[in-house]
C-alpha positions in Angstrom: 163.8 158.1 73.2 160.5 158.5 71.6 160.6 159.2 67.8 159.1 162.5 66.2 156.7 160.4 64.3 155.4 158.2 67.0 152.3 160.5 67.8 154.0 161.6 71.2 155.4 165.1 69.8 153.2 167.7 68.2 154.2 170.3 65.3 155.7 173.4 66.5 156.6 175.8 63.6 158.4 175.6 60.1 162.0 177.4 59.9 163.2 179.5 57.3 164.0 176.5 55.2 160.7 175.2 55.2 161.9 172.1 57.5 159.1 171.0 60.2 159.9 171.5 63.9 158.2 169.5 66.7 158.0 169.9 70.4 157.2 167.1 73.0 153.4 167.2 74.2 152.7 168.3 77.8 151.9 165.5 79.9 149.4 166.0 82.9 149.2 163.3 85.8 145.7 163.5 86.1 142.6 163.8 83.9 141.5 166.8 86.2 144.5 168.7 85.6 144.2 168.1 81.8 140.7 169.1 81.8 141.3 172.4 83.7 143.9 173.4 81.1 141.8 172.5 78.2 139.0 174.7 79.9 141.5 177.6 80.3 142.4 177.5 76.8 138.6 177.0 75.6 137.9 180.3 77.5 140.5 182.3 75.8 139.0 184.8 73.2 141.9 183.9 70.8 140.8 180.1 70.9 139.1 179.1 67.6 139.3 175.4 67.8 137.9 173.5 70.8 140.5 171.9 73.3 139.8 168.6 75.1 141.8 166.2 77.3 142.6 162.7 76.3 144.5 159.9 77.7 147.8 159.1 75.8 148.2 155.3 74.8 152.0 155.9 74.7 152.8 157.7 77.8 149.6 157.0 79.7 149.4 160.5 80.9 147.1 162.9 79.9 147.4 165.6 77.3 145.2 168.4 75.9 144.7 168.4 72.2 142.5 170.7 69.9 139.9 169.4 67.3 140.5 171.1 64.0 137.0 170.1 63.0 135.3 171.5 66.2 134.9 175.4 66.3 134.3 176.6 70.1 131.1 179.0 70.2 130.4 181.6 72.8 127.6 179.2 74.0 130.3 176.6 74.9 132.3 179.2 76.8 129.4 180.1 78.7 128.6 176.4 79.7 132.3 176.0 80.7 132.0 179.3 83.0 128.7 177.9 84.4 130.4 174.5 85.0 133.5 176.3 86.8 131.0 178.5 88.9 129.1 175.3 90.2 132.3 173.3 91.0 133.6 176.3 93.1 130.5 176.4 94.8 130.5 172.9 95.8 134.3 173.0 96.7 133.4 175.8 99.2 130.2 174.5 100.6 129.4 171.2 102.5 125.7 170.5 102.6 124.6 167.0 103.9 124.3 164.7 101.0 126.9 166.9 98.9 129.5 166.4 101.5 131.0 163.3 99.5 130.6 165.1 96.0 132.9 167.9 97.4 135.4 165.5 98.8 135.6 163.4 95.4 136.2 166.8 93.4 138.8 168.3 95.8 
């Protein structure tokens, strides 16, 4: 069992008595899954701090975390939207030399 202070749990809330409560971090099996979730969170208008995917040295899965020092901008969101559009385009189309790329990202 992992201890709450080993870095594998994240702060959830304070209860009425001022005690900290933690929750287990969500683990993703692949980098692609974690990046997709980070993108979704970054596209939310309520998101203030930028989310990113990282590989956990404890469980060796991928997690999504936010950087409290990096504020997400509308320019960042537009870049993410364009990346998603481009990836979706190449997933749907197969044009000669791009066929291998499409297979790799699918």
